[in-house]
N, C-alpha and C positions, 0 to 999 in steps of 0.2 A: 505495498499499501504505500501510494507516497506521501511523502509530511507536506506540511502547509508551505514551508520555505520552496519547494520545489515545482508546486503548482502555483505560488504566488510569490515568485524569485525575485530578486533584489533589482533594481534597474535605474541605478541613479547616471543621469542623464550625462554628466560631466565623463563617467568611467568611458560611455561608448558613442560620444556625440559624433566622432569623424565615422564611425562605420554606421550609423545612423543618416548621415548624409547620402555616402555609397548607398547605401541599401534604397533610401529613396530615389536614387536615381536607377535605380536595375528594376525597382519596382515599376517607375515609368517606363521603362522601354519596352515592359512585357504589357503593359496594362495599352500602350501605343498602339502595339501590333493587333489586340482588340478592336480598340477606336476605328484601326484601318480598314475591319473587316467587318466590322458588324453594325446592323442600322442602328438609327438613334431611336431609343428609350427614353421615356418622360426622365429630368431632372440627371440625367448622364447613368442612369442605372446599368447600361449595357456597358461601362469600359470596368466596371471596379472590379477588383480582386476578391477571392474567398477564404476565410480563413479554412484550412485541410489537415489531412491527419499528418501532413509533414512540413508544410510550413504556409504558402501563402500559393494559391493558384487562379490561374480564368478559369472560369467558363468553358465549356465547349465552343471554339471557333472554329465556325464552317462557311467555307469558300465552295467558287466553282469548281474547285481541283482535291480540295485538303479539308479535311476534319482534323482539328488537332485541338490537343490543350498544353499550356505553359505553368510550370509551378516551379517555385524557389522551393528548395528542401532544406530545410534547417535542421535536419537530424544528420541527412549523408553531407551537407553542405555543397547542393549540386541544382543547375538549373536543369530541368527534366522537357523536352519537348518530347510529346508522343502523338503521333497518330491515329485515326482509327483503322488505320490499314496494317498495324502493330509495327510500325517503326518507331526508332527513338532515336535522338539525338542529345546529349549533355553538355554540359561547359560547368566548370569545378567553379563553385565561391571560392574566391581566394582573394589574397590583397593582389587586386591589378588595378592597371585605369580604367577608367568609364569607357574611355575610347578604345581600348581593346578588349574590357568585355562587352563592347557592343559588337566591336568587328567579329568576335567568337560568337554571337547568337546570331549574327545576320547570316553570317558561312552556316552555322547547325542549319537554320531555315531553308537555307538554298538547297543543302543537299538533302534534304527532303522535300526538296521541290516544291517548296512553299514563297512564291512572292510576292513583297510586301513591302511598299514604300511608306515610311511614318516620318510625322515633322520631328526632324530629332530636337527643338528648344524643350527644355523641362518645361513645365507649367508650375504656376502658383510658390517660382524663387524669384528672389531679385539675384539681379547679377548672372542670371544662368549662363551656363556655358554649352552648346552646342553637344550630344553625346561622342560626336565622331571625332571631336577638339579637344574633349576632357580629362588632361591627364592631372587634375587639382586633385578631384577625389579620388581614392583606390583603398583605404582603407577596411579591414574584414575582419574580426573580431569573430571566429565561429560560436564562443559561447556566447556572448553578450547577442550574437542572431538569434542562437534557440529558445535565450531567454524571453528575448523579444517575443519569441512564435509563442511561448510558455502563457506569456501574457496575455497575449490575444486570444489563446483559447479560453483562458477559463472568462474573459470579457465578453466574449462570440458567446457561451454557453448562458450566462446574466441577461445581454440584452436579447437574448433568442427568447428566453422564458419571458422578458417584458413585455416582448411585441405580442405574445401569445394573450396578451388580457385587452388587448383592444381591436374592435370588431370594422374602425374604418380604414381609412387608406394607409397604407402602413409600409416604409420600406423593407427591402432583404438587410439582414444584417452584412454590411458589406465594407471593405476596404477601398478607400479614396486615396488612390497613388500619389494626387495633385498634390495634399495637402498631409498624408502619409498618416491617416488615422481610419481606426472602426470604428463605424456610424450605424446608429436606428434612428428612423426619424418617422414620426407621426403626420395625419394632415389633420385639419379642424374639416376642410372640404370647401371653405371661401378661398377664395383667390387673395393674391397680397399684391402691396403696390409695387410699381416695377423696383428692381433692386439697384443701387447704384453701382454695381461693377467696380472697378477698379483693382482689380486683384491680378497681383504679376503677371503676366505670360499668359493670361489667361480672357478669349472673348468675353466681354462684357453681355452678348449676348448668349454665353452659354450661362453665366451667372444670372441671368435674368429667366432663361429657362427653368435653371434648378430651383429659384426659390418663388416660382410663379403663384402659388400658392402659402399659406397660412400654416407652421409647421410647430412645433416642437422636436428638436433633433439631442441627442444626445449620443456621447462615443469617447472613446480613449485615444489619447495622443500620447506620446512618449516623451514631448519635452523639446527645450530649444525657444527661443527668442525671450515673449515675457514671460513664460514661466520656468523656472529652472528645471525642474525635472518631470517625472511623466505623473497625468493628470486623468482622471475624468472630467469631461465637461456636459454641460446642459444649456442650451440656450431658445430663444421663440425668435421665429422673425414673422412678422416683423414682433420688436419687442414690444408689449403690451404696459399702458400705464400700471405701473405699481410691482411689474414683474421684479425689479432687481432690490425691491423691498421685502419679500416676499420671505417667510421662516421656511426653510429646507434643512434635509437631515442628511445624513449624520451632521454631528456636529463643529465637525471637521469642514462641512464646505462653507463654502461664505463665495460671494459676487464679485467678479475681477472687474471694474470699470474701463480698464484698459483694453479689455477682450468683449466684453457687453455680455458673459458667460458666467453660469454656475462652476466652480472648478472643486473638485475633490481631489486631491493628492494620492495619488496610486500608493504611498508610504502608509496612509490614513487605512485603506483596506486591506492591503496585504498585510498589517501587523493587528488587525483589528480581529477577534474571540471569530467572529462568523466573517469571513470577507464577503462571502457570497450576499450575506444579508446586507451588510453595510452598503455592499454596492445597490442592491435592491432599493433600499432605502432614499437611495440617492437619486435614481431614476425615476422611482414614484413622487417623492414631494418636488423633484424640480419640473417632471411634467404638471402636476396638479398646479404649481405657483404659475406656470402658462397656462393652463387650460383656464385656471378661474378668473385670471385676471381678464385674457381676452373671451370669457363669457361663449367659452365652447357649449357646444351639447354634448356634456359628457353621458348623461344617461343612454340617450343613441350610440355611443361611439364606443363604448367602455364595456369590458366583461370580467369573469372571473377568469385567474390565470389557468391557462390550459392544462389539462394533468392528460396522461399519458393513456391511450387505448380509451377515451372514453368522450365521445362526443359530447357537443355540448346541447344542453336544451334549447329546446325554441318555445 
């Protein structure tokens, strides 16, 4: 049986920030392959990655000539490309420049008969460098990459359980490679005012489509920028009056004026007597803060948390 420290490992951002920066670029590469081959789905849900039993993976990518999937395996530290025809190629995850890694991935795709052209400019990153020219980022610490994935598995489980208690429109639990976070989003069903955009290297049209409707969204982010370390977050768009002042739980949660979001430090969850319960408390209380302040029709949108093999009563 795994120990709490195995399931919720330490993840101090300062210790692995260079690896995190490299991983964000690697996830963008494989996400952009799916973007180049997949019809648009509302809120950019067609390009996201999913937590897998070994790392992060694309859903099945289907083209006129090949059906395939790409996975970053953080156990064997390998990028796998697998086709529906049974053929595979692999690229080892190791300390190597983004430019070299990008070249290796493109060669592996070509060897499988997969022709794809992607936009090499990373999204949502200031001072971004095209993949084929990036010889700045190249750090890879396998231990911290594995820790990051293990945190994602626990967050994924909690987010998926939280999602079952909502009857309205809700996103999958998925990983956004642009912002490098795992997220789940609930929708009130009402439209939202146009988002102002302004995100580095991301079309305003994409942002406005993503936030076309009123949301309460929560997620996990590994840290950096205004947040020193890994944290869970929750925000509302548009933020209703009174949202920031709403009481939320657990006690370590707070509202960040810089981010406009509620924040719960990952360490507060990791060290809690019951980490899953602490995280669920944060998800539920911050959702209630958004839904109550914005006057969502909660009676019509909510239900009890789902149970295994138990259909909902109608």
